[in-house]
C-alpha positions in Angstrom: -14.5 -15.4 -47.7 -15.4 -11.8 -47.0 -15.1 -12.4 -43.2 -11.7 -14.1 -43.6 -10.5 -11.2 -45.7 -11.9 -8.6 -43.2 -10.1 -10.4 -40.4 -6.8 -10.5 -42.4 -7.0 -6.8 -43.1 -7.8 -6.0 -39.5 -4.7 -8.0 -38.4 -2.6 -6.0 -40.8 -4.0 -2.7 -39.4 -3.5 -3.8 -35.8 -0.1 -5.3 -36.0 1.6 -3.7 -39.0 5.2 -2.3 -38.4 5.0 0.5 -35.9 4.4 4.1 -37.1 6.8 6.8 -35.9 4.4 7.9 -33.2 3.9 4.4 -31.7 6.4 2.5 -29.6 8.4 2.8 -26.4 11.8 2.0 -27.7 15.0 1.0 -25.7 17.5 3.8 -26.4 20.4 1.4 -26.7 18.8 -0.2 -29.7 17.7 2.7 -31.8 20.9 2.7 -33.8 19.6 -0.5 -35.5 15.8 -0.2 -35.2 14.7 3.4 -35.4 17.4 6.0 -36.3 16.6 6.1 -40.0 12.9 6.5 -39.3 13.6 9.2 -36.7 15.7 11.2 -39.1 13.0 11.0 -41.8 10.6 12.3 -39.2 12.9 15.3 -38.7 15.6 14.4 -36.2 19.0 16.1 -36.7 21.0 14.0 -34.3 22.7 10.6 -34.5 22.0 7.5 -32.5 25.3 8.1 -30.7 24.1 11.6 -29.7 21.1 10.0 -28.0 22.7 6.9 -26.3 26.4 6.5 -25.7 28.4 4.7 -23.0 31.7 6.4 -23.7 30.5 10.0 -24.4 28.0 12.5 -23.1 24.6 11.8 -24.6 20.9 12.7 -24.1 20.2 9.7 -22.0 22.7 11.1 -19.4 20.4 14.1 -18.7 17.3 11.9 -18.0 16.6 10.9 -14.4 14.4 8.3 -12.8 12.9 9.7 -9.6 10.6 7.0 -8.3 7.3 7.0 -10.1 8.2 9.9 -12.4 10.9 11.1 -14.7 13.0 14.3 -14.5 15.7 16.0 -16.5 18.9 18.0 -15.8 18.8 21.6 -17.1 21.9 23.2 -15.7 25.6 22.3 -15.1 24.9 22.8 -11.4 22.5 19.9 -10.8 19.2 21.8 -11.4 16.5 19.3 -12.3 13.0 19.8 -13.8 10.0 17.5 -13.3 6.2 17.9 -12.9 4.5 19.7 -10.0 2.4 16.6 -9.4 5.5 14.5 -9.2 6.8 16.9 -6.4 3.4 17.1 -4.8 4.2 14.8 -1.9 7.4 16.7 -1.1 5.6 20.0 -1.3 2.9 18.8 1.0 5.4 17.4 3.5 7.2 20.7 3.7 4.0 22.6 4.1 2.2 23.8 7.2 -0.4 26.4 8.0 2.5 28.9 8.6 4.4 27.9 5.4 1.8 26.8 3.0 3.9 26.0 -0.1 0.9 24.2 -1.7 -1.1 27.4 -1.7 1.7 30.0 -2.1 4.5 28.1 -3.9 8.1 28.0 -2.9 11.3 29.5 -4.3 14.8 29.1 -2.8 16.7 32.3 -3.3 20.0 30.6 -2.3 21.2 27.0 -2.3 21.1 27.2 1.5 17.3 27.6 1.4 16.7 24.5 -0.7 14.7 21.9 1.1 16.1 18.3 1.6 13.9 15.3 0.9 15.5 12.2 2.6 13.3 9.7 0.7 13.9 11.2 -2.7 16.5 9.6 -5.1 17.8 10.5 -8.5 18.8 7.5 -10.6 20.9 7.8 -13.8 21.2 5.1 -16.4 24.9 4.2 -17.1 24.5 1.4 -19.6 22.1 -1.1 -21.2 23.1 -4.5 -22.5 21.0 -7.3 -23.9 21.8 -10.5 -22.0 19.2 -12.9 -23.3 21.7 -15.5 -24.4 23.5 -15.4 -21.1 20.4 -15.6 -19.0 19.0 -18.5 -21.0 22.3 -20.4 -21.4 21.5 -22.8 -18.6 17.9 -23.3 -19.5 17.3 -26.7 -21.0 14.4 -28.0 -23.1 13.2 -30.5 -20.5 12.7 -27.8 -17.8 9.2 -26.9 -16.6 8.3 -23.2 -16.8 8.8 -22.9 -13.0 12.2 -24.5 -13.2 13.1 -22.2 -16.1 12.2 -19.1 -14.0 14.3 -20.3 -11.0 17.3 -20.8 -13.3 16.7 -17.3 -14.9 16.6 -15.7 -11.4 19.9 -17.4 -10.4 21.7 -16.4 -13.5 20.3 -12.8 -13.4 21.5 -12.4 -9.9 25.0 -13.5 -10.9 25.1 -11.1 -13.8 24.0 -8.2 -11.6 26.8 -8.9 -9.1 29.4 -9.2 -11.9 28.2 -5.9 -13.5 28.7 -3.8 -10.3 31.6 -5.5 -8.6 34.1 -2.9 -7.4 31.8 0.0 -8.2 29.1 2.1 -6.4 26.6 1.3 -9.2 23.5 -0.8 -9.0 22.3 -3.3 -11.7 19.1 -5.0 -12.6 18.3 -7.7 -15.2 14.8 -7.1 -16.5 12.6 -9.4 -18.6 11.0 -8.1 -21.8 8.3 -9.5 -24.2 6.9 -11.7 -21.4 10.2 -13.3 -20.5 11.3 -13.9 -24.0 14.2 -11.4 -23.9 16.4 -10.0 -21.1 18.4 -6.8 -20.6 20.9 -5.7 -18.0 20.7 -2.1 -16.8 23.4 -0.4 -14.7 22.5 2.7 -12.7 24.1 5.4 -10.5 21.8 6.6 -7.7 22.1 9.9 -5.8 20.4 10.3 -2.4 20.6 14.1 -1.7 17.8 15.7 -3.7 16.6 19.2 -2.6 13.4 21.1 -3.5 14.3 24.4 -5.3 11.2 25.9 -6.6 7.5 25.2 -7.3 4.6 27.4 -8.4 1.5 27.7 -6.3 -1.1 25.0 -6.7 -3.4 27.5 -8.5 -0.8 27.5 -11.4 0.8 24.1 -11.1 -2.4 22.2 -10.6 -4.8 24.6 -12.3 -8.0 22.7 -13.4 -7.6 20.1 -10.6 -9.5 16.9 -11.0 -11.9 18.4 -13.6 -9.1 19.0 -16.1 -7.1 16.0 -15.2 -6.4 13.8 -18.4 -8.2 16.5 -20.5 -7.3 18.6 -23.5 -7.3 21.6 -23.9 -5.2 22.2 -20.9 -3.7 25.2 -19.0 -1.4 24.4 -16.2 2.2 25.1 -15.1 2.8 21.5 -14.1 6.5 21.8 -13.2 8.8 21.8 -10.2 12.5 22.2 -9.7 14.9 20.2 -7.6 18.7 20.1 -7.3 20.8 16.9 -7.1 23.8 17.0 -4.7 26.8 14.7 -4.4 29.5 14.2 -1.7 32.6 16.5 -2.1 34.2 13.7 -4.2 31.4 13.9 -6.7 29.9 10.5 -5.8 26.5 9.7 -4.3 26.1 10.6 -0.6 23.3 11.1 1.9 22.3 14.6 2.8 25.0 16.8 4.3 25.6 20.5 4.4 29.1 19.7 3.0 27.6 18.2 -0.2 28.0 20.0 -3.5 25.8 20.3 -6.6 26.0 17.4 -9.1 28.0 18.1 -12.3 25.9 16.0 -14.7 27.3 14.2 -17.7 24.8 16.1 -19.8 22.1 18.7 -19.3 19.5 19.9 -21.8 19.9 23.3 -23.5 16.5 25.1 -23.5 14.9 26.3 -26.7 12.8 29.5 -27.0 11.9 28.7 -30.6 8.6 27.2 -29.6 6.5 24.5 -31.4 4.6 24.4 -34.6 2.2 21.9 -36.1 4.2 18.9 -37.5 7.4 19.8 -35.6 9.5 16.8 -34.6 9.1 15.9 -30.9 10.9 13.2 -28.9 10.3 12.0 -25.3 12.8 10.1 -23.2 11.7 8.8 -19.8 10.7 6.0 -17.6 7.2 4.8 -18.5 5.7 2.6 -15.8 3.5 -0.2 -17.2 1.8 -1.0 -20.5 0.1 -4.3 -21.4 -0.5 -4.1 -25.1 0.1 -7.8 -25.7 -2.8 -8.7 -23.4 -5.7 -10.7 -24.8 -9.4 -9.9 -25.0 -10.0 -12.0 -21.9 -7.5 -9.9 -20.0 -8.9 -6.6 -21.2 -12.4 -7.7 -20.1 -10.9 -8.5 -16.6 -9.3 -5.1 -16.4 -12.6 -3.4 -17.2 -14.9 -5.6 -15.0 -12.6 -6.1 -12.0 -9.5 -3.9 -11.8 -11.1 -0.7 -13.0 -14.6 -1.2 -11.7 -13.5 -2.1 -8.2 -11.1 0.9 -8.1 -14.0 3.2 -9.1 -16.4 1.7 -6.7 -14.1 2.0 -3.6 -12.4 5.2 -4.3 -15.6 7.1 -5.0 -16.5 6.5 -1.3 -13.0 7.1 -0.1 -12.6 10.4 -1.9 -16.0 11.6 -0.7 -14.9 11.2 3.0 -11.5 12.7 2.5 -12.8 15.7 0.5 -15.3 16.5 3.3 -12.5 16.6 5.9 -10.3 18.7 3.6 -13.0 21.3 3.3 -13.0 21.9 7.1 -9.9 24.2 7.0 -6.3 24.9 5.9 -4.7 22.4 8.2 -7.0 19.6 7.0 -6.5 20.6 3.3 -2.7 20.4 3.7 -2.8 17.1 5.7 -4.8 15.2 3.1 -3.8 17.0 -0.2 -1.3 14.4 -1.3 -3.5 11.4 -0.3 -6.5 12.8 -2.1 -4.5 13.6 -5.3 -2.9 10.1 -5.3 -6.2 8.4 -5.0 -8.2 10.6 -7.4 -5.7 10.4 -10.2 -6.3 6.7 -11.1 -9.9 6.8 -10.0 -10.6 9.1 -13.0 -8.1 7.2 -15.1 -10.1 4.0 -14.6 -13.3 5.7 -15.6 -11.7 7.0 -18.8 -10.0 3.7 -19.6 -13.2 1.8 -19.4 -14.9 4.4 -21.6 -12.1 4.4 -24.1 -11.9 0.6 -24.4 -15.6 0.5 -25.0 -15.7 3.4 -27.5 -12.7 2.1 -29.5 -14.0 -1.5 -29.5 -10.7 -2.8 -28.3 -12.0 -6.2 -27.1 -13.4 -7.1 -30.5 -10.2 -6.0 -32.3 -8.1 -8.3 -30.0 -10.6 -11.2 -30.5 -10.1 -10.8 -34.3 -6.3 -11.1 -33.9 -6.6 -14.0 -31.6 -8.7 -15.8 -34.2 -5.9 -15.2 -36.8 -3.3 -16.4 -34.3 -5.2 -19.6 -33.6 -5.5 -20.3 -37.4 -1.8 -19.8 -37.8 -1.0 -22.1 -35.0 -3.4 -24.8 -36.2 -1.9 -24.8 -39.7 1.3 -26.5 -38.4 1.6 -29.5 -36.1 4.9 -28.1 -34.8 3.3 -24.8 -34.0 0.4 -26.5 -32.4 2.7 -28.5 -30.1 4.6 -25.3 -29.2 2.0 -22.6 -29.0 -1.3 -24.5 -29.1 -2.0 -24.1 -25.4 -1.1 -20.4 -25.1 -4.6 -18.8 -25.4 -6.2 -21.7 -23.5 -3.9 -21.2 -20.6 -4.7 -17.4 -20.5 -8.5 -18.0 -20.8 -8.3 -20.8 -18.2 -6.8 -18.5 -15.6 -9.9 -16.3 -15.8 -12.6 -19.0 -15.6 -13.2 -18.4 -11.9 -12.3 -14.9 -10.8 -13.9 -14.8 -7.4 -10.5 -14.9 -5.7 -9.1 -12.1 -7.9 -12.2 -10.0 -7.3 -11.9 -10.4 -3.5 -8.2 -9.7 -3.7 -8.8 -6.4 -5.5 -11.5 -5.3 -3.1 -9.3 -6.2 -0.1 -6.4 -4.2 -1.4 -8.6 -1.1 -2.3 -11.0 -1.1 0.6 -9.0 -2.4 3.6 -5.3 -2.1 2.8 -5.3 1.1 0.8 -8.5 2.4 2.4 -8.2 3.3 6.1 -4.6 3.8 7.1 -4.9 2.1 10.5 -4.6 -1.5 9.3 -1.4 -0.9 7.4 0.1 1.2 10.2 -0.8 -1.4 12.8 0.6 -4.2 10.7 4.0 -2.5 10.5 4.6 -3.4 14.1 4.2 -7.1 13.5 8.0 -7.7 13.4 8.2 -6.0 16.9 5.4 -8.1 18.2 7.1 -11.3 17.1 10.3 -10.3 18.9 8.3 -9.6 22.1 7.7 -13.3 22.3 11.2 -13.5 23.9 11.8 -9.9 25.2 15.1 -10.7 27.1 16.6 -12.6 24.2 15.7 -9.9 21.6 16.2 -6.8 23.8 18.7 -5.1 21.5 16.6 -5.7 18.3 13.4 -4.6 20.1 15.1 -1.3 21.1 16.3 -0.7 17.6 12.9 -1.4 15.9 11.0 0.6 18.5 13.4 3.5 17.9 12.9 3.4 14.2 9.2 3.5 14.5 9.3 6.3 17.0 11.3 8.4 14.6 8.6 8.0 12.0 5.7 9.0 14.2 5.9 12.8 13.8 5.7 12.7 10.0 3.0 10.1 10.0 0.7 11.8 12.5 1.3 15.2 10.9 -0.8 14.1 8.0 -3.3 11.9 9.9 -6.7 12.6 11.3 -8.1 9.7 13.4 -11.8 10.8 13.0 -11.5 10.7 9.2 -9.7 7.4 9.3 -12.4 6.0 11.5 -15.1 7.1 9.0 -13.1 5.4 6.2 -12.7 2.2 8.2 -16.4 1.9 9.0 -17.6 2.7 5.4 -15.1 0.6 3.5 -15.3 -2.4 5.8 -19.1 -2.4 5.1 -18.5 -2.0 1.4 -16.0 -5.0 1.4 -18.5 -7.1 3.3 -21.3 -6.3 0.9 -19.2 -6.9 -2.2 -17.5 -10.2 -1.3 -18.4 -13.8 -0.4 -18.3 -14.4 3.4 -15.4 -16.9 2.9 -13.2 -13.9 2.1 -14.1 -12.0 5.2 -11.4 -11.4 7.9 -12.1 -13.2 11.2 -13.1 -10.1 13.1 -16.0 -9.6 10.7 -17.7 -12.4 12.6 -17.4 -10.3 15.8 -19.0 -7.4 14.0 -21.9 -9.5 12.9 -22.4 -11.2 16.3 -21.6 -8.5 18.9 -22.3 -5.3 16.8 -25.2 -6.7 14.8 -23.4 -5.8 11.5 -22.9 -2.2 12.4 -19.4 -1.5 11.0 -19.4 2.2 12.0 -20.1 1.2 15.6 -17.3 -1.4 15.5 -14.9 1.2 14.0 -15.8 3.7 16.8 -14.9 1.1 19.5 -11.8 0.0 17.6 -10.4 3.5 17.4 -11.2 4.2 21.1 -9.3 1.0 22.1 -6.1 1.2 20.1 -2.8 2.9 20.4 -2.4 3.3 16.6 -4.7 6.3 16.3 -2.9 8.5 18.8 0.7 9.7 18.7 1.1 10.1 22.4 -0.2 6.5 23.1 2.1 5.1 20.4 5.1 7.0 21.8 4.4 5.8 25.3 4.1 2.2 24.1 7.4 2.3 22.1 9.2 3.5 25.2 8.2 0.3 26.9 6.8 -2.1 24.3 4.7 -4.9 25.7 3.1 -8.0 23.9 0.2 -7.8 26.4 -0.8 -4.3 25.1 -0.8 -5.5 21.5 -2.8 -8.7 22.4 -5.6 -6.4 23.6 -5.4 -3.8 20.8 -8.4 -4.0 18.5 -6.7 -2.4 15.5 -3.6 -4.6 15.8 -5.7 -7.8 16.0 -7.9 -6.7 13.1 -4.9 -5.8 11.0 -3.6 -9.4 11.5 -6.9 -10.8 10.3 -6.8 -8.5 7.2 -3.3 -9.6 6.2 -4.0 -13.2 7.0 -6.9 -13.1 4.6 -4.7 -11.4 2.0 -2.2 -14.3 2.3 -5.0 -16.9 1.9 -6.4 -15.2 -1.2 -2.9 -14.8 -2.6 -2.2 -18.5 -2.3 -5.3 -19.2 -4.4 -4.6 -16.5 -7.1 -1.0 -17.6 -7.3 -2.0 -20.9 -8.8 -3.7 -19.1 -11.8 -0.9 -16.5 -11.9 1.7 -19.1 -12.8 -0.5 -20.5 -15.5 -1.1 -17.0 -16.8 2.6 -16.1 -16.9 3.4 -19.2 -19.0 0.5 -18.6 -21.3 1.6 -15.0 -21.9 5.2 -16.1 -22.5 4.1 -18.6 -25.2 1.6 -16.2 -26.9 4.2 -13.4 -27.3 6.8 -15.9 -28.5 4.3 -17.1 -31.1 3.3 -13.6 -32.2 7.0 -12.8 -32.8 7.4 -16.0 -34.9 4.1 -15.3 -36.7 5.2 -11.8 -37.7 9.0 -12.1 -38.5 9.0 -8.8 -40.4 7.4 -6.8 -37.7 9.6 -4.6 -35.5 8.3 -5.3 -32.0 8.7 -2.9 -29.1 8.5 -4.1 -25.5 5.8 -3.2 -23.0 6.8 -0.5 -20.5 8.3 -1.8 -17.3 9.9 1.4 -15.7 13.1 1.1 -17.7 14.3 4.0 -19.9 12.4 4.4 -23.2 12.4 6.8 -26.1 9.3 7.7 -28.2 9.3 10.0 -31.3 6.7 11.7 -33.4 5.4 15.2 -34.1 3.5 18.0 -32.5 -0.1 18.0 -33.9 -3.8 18.5 -33.5 -6.4 15.7 -33.4 -10.1 15.2 -33.9 -11.7 13.5 -30.9 -15.2 13.3 -32.3 -17.3 14.4 -35.2 -17.2 18.2 -35.7 -14.5 18.8 -33.1 -10.8 19.5 -33.8 -8.4 20.3 -31.1 -5.4 22.5 -32.1 -2.0 21.7 -30.9 -1.4 24.6 -28.4 -3.1 26.5 -25.7 -2.2 30.0 -24.4 -2.3 31.5 -20.9 -5.5 33.3 -22.0 -7.2 30.0 -21.0 -6.5 30.8 -17.4 -8.7 33.8 -17.6 -11.4 32.1 -19.7 -11.6 29.2 -17.1 -11.3 31.4 -14.0 -13.8 30.8 -11.2 -12.7 33.2 -8.4 -12.3 31.4 -5.0 -12.8 27.9 -6.6 -10.2 25.4 -5.5 -9.6 24.2 -9.0 -10.0 27.3 -11.2 -8.9 30.3 -9.1 -6.3 32.5 -10.8 -3.9 34.3 -8.4 -4.1 38.1 -8.6 -0.5 38.4 -9.8 -1.0 35.9 -12.6 -4.1 37.7 -13.8 -2.3 41.0 -13.7 0.7 39.8 -15.8 -1.6 38.1 -18.3 -3.8 41.2 -18.8 -0.7 43.3 -19.2 0.7 40.8 -21.7 4.0 41.0 -19.9 5.5 37.9 -21.6 8.9 39.2 -22.5 11.1 37.0 -24.6 8.9 34.0 -23.8 6.1 35.1 -26.1 5.6 33.4 -29.5 5.7 35.2 -32.9 2.1 36.5 -32.3 3.0 37.9 -28.9 1.1 35.1 -27.1 2.4 33.0 -24.2 1.9 29.3 -25.1 0.9 27.3 -22.0 0.7 23.7 -23.2 1.0 21.6 -26.4 0.2 18.2 -27.6 2.2 15.6 -29.6 1.6 12.1 -30.8 4.4 10.6 -28.6 3.7 7.3 -26.9 3.8 7.7 -23.1 2.1 6.4 -20.0 2.3 6.7 -16.2 5.9 7.1 -15.1 6.6 9.4 -18.1 5.3 12.3 -16.0 8.1 14.9 -16.0 9.8 13.5 -19.0 11.7 15.9 -21.3 10.1 16.7 -24.6 12.9 17.5 -27.1 13.1 19.0 -30.5 15.1 17.8 -33.6 18.3 19.2 -32.1 17.9 17.6 -28.7 16.9 20.9 -27.0 14.2 21.0 -24.4 10.8 22.4 -25.6 8.5 21.0 -22.9 7.8 18.8 -19.9 5.3 15.9 -20.5 2.7 15.6 -17.8 -0.4 13.8 -19.1 -2.3 11.8 -21.7 -5.6 12.7 -23.3 -9.0 11.4 -22.1 -10.1 10.0 -25.5 -7.1 7.6 -25.5 -7.1 6.3 -21.9 -7.2 2.8 -23.5 -3.6 3.4 -24.6 -2.0 1.2 -22.0 -3.8 -1.8 -23.5 -4.1 -0.7 -27.2 -2.4 2.3 -28.9 -4.7 4.4 -31.0 -2.5 6.4 -33.4 -5.2 8.8 -34.6 -6.2 10.2 -31.2 -3.5 9.3 -28.7 -1.7 12.4 -27.5 0.9 13.5 -25.0 0.1 16.7 -23.1 3.2 18.8 -22.2 3.8 22.2 -20.5 5.6 24.5 -22.9 9.1 25.2 -21.6 8.7 28.9 -22.4 5.7 29.0 -19.9 7.9 27.3 -17.3 10.6 29.9 -17.8 8.1 32.7 -17.7 6.7 31.5 -14.4 10.2 31.2 -12.9 11.3 34.6 -14.2 8.4 36.9 -14.5 5.9 35.5 -12.0 8.3 34.3 -9.2 11.2 36.6 -9.9 13.6 33.7 -9.5 15.8 34.9 -12.3 18.9 33.5 -10.7 17.6 30.1 -11.7 17.2 31.2 -15.3 20.8 32.3 -15.3 22.0 28.8 -14.5 20.4 27.4 -17.7 21.7 27.4 -21.3 19.0 29.2 -23.3 18.8 28.9 -27.1 17.0 31.9 -28.6 
């Protein structure tokens, strides 16, 4: 009896109605789900102020920029996001002569702003639930596969109808494991220019050591400007384009933050999986995270060694290193958090309760009885999934040469009939030629060769021989298993490691050349193996998808009074809570703010993570903080709140009770890295750069006061 009672209490704790600080809510639904709770927490706005189709609202100032979020902060298209979200653009614009990573960049006029052809700024126009429309043609006798095909057909029709006669784009997205569907309409702008970024010593202060950590001291921000055609509509880059006039931009508050202040984040969180089972969490720990850690540890070691050889090398691989190291450390932290917080046992307890609820009714047994069995069954034999993860990490995302060589596969196929396909061959070869300069600018063949040798060996050691690409047989027979020796010969006998050779080939493409190219042949074997493994994993993936669908449908029926929020899926979400401290472990309490004094306390002169620029140090020592200081005369650097965010929220606006900008979210805390799988309300925190620190860097440090003058400042 005691055990049953304990499990019942645990289920209540785990799945009780969401607290104010938990949940990634769809803004279009807050008028009926959250607004009263939000106002009790301190919000002074209405639901219409936050999300409106007909009038300017907060959602109109929030921007999706690929893997991050940004926000409009002036009537002239000025946009704020994180430094690490802009890192790739900063790196691409940098050279030894113009090292914007090291020195920062500030456009003094609009003419000096730097274009980024691959950057887009996407604004949400509207959200509509279309579950009934999407499922209208789904019949009870359909298999799950047939159901999915019908859903795809209807969704495509709804997307076409929603954008007919407009320049908008539409997406129907599934929620709650394909139990609900929403239609999102967007407007996408394609001329986005870099305006200003602090030097890396400010914007990435603390580097990998401080990543995911609190207390934090970093000016993690960057400024862009969005441009439109002369008619105000989206257009590709042109000197004739004009700054966007946004439907809404955020006024900026200098009032600062205090413990228990209301805080709200609106952004585009990438992925959470909080409805996953204990079996799936175990797989994440043992396979996904462990393999990522295993491979990237070796990869980062090789890249780091090259970067330390000089400024050019540092600039070349800065973005690649940062991208790889971020989730390397995240995976370590998530495994630790899942273990420390006993997440698997908690999920198992709920699954036991779910099974009892299902078994108590023949109708429920018929409907949901196989849900957990289907999920568990998909993980009985995970050798295929393990090999797939190693293949992706070690060979496809490891050395660059295999992916680069495989890009030319379409051209190779056309060369089967060169006369017949002459026009298409010329077009594709020209497109590849145009990309060579940017690719080889950030590529070092010797480093990639080291990565290839080491990671091929690691893949061979970690996987069954039946998952080895065909050319591994050649390595064993002709090179006696020496992967480094094979890599050396492959790089000496390929056109894909040398820009001049690639350029010469593309001027006169020949199938014969590719038939003898070791890297091209190896890349074909790698991707052939990926397809073979994918065919095997797809069988269990379909079973897994159906099991998840049934489980979540059952959970929602089991808990009719619970207000469910959907997992993140890169659609706009809102989360609300308060600024506040937390206790990560016994005897330790972290307060809610840090000051720039931490720069001096952490300083290690000359260190690539903790060096403080002379000007920064001079200003801090002089306490030259101007109107950006708090009531004690200090300059707040960062603060924490209990908002519920994840990857993709980087750059999201943090707003006060009046909808004014108080910060820019950039990270989560180390103790709660389990948050994508299980929210922990007592310790999960969002780390944000204080907007006053952002303005101080722009104004006092960089002297870019003209940008401050564009903004609406609330004293």
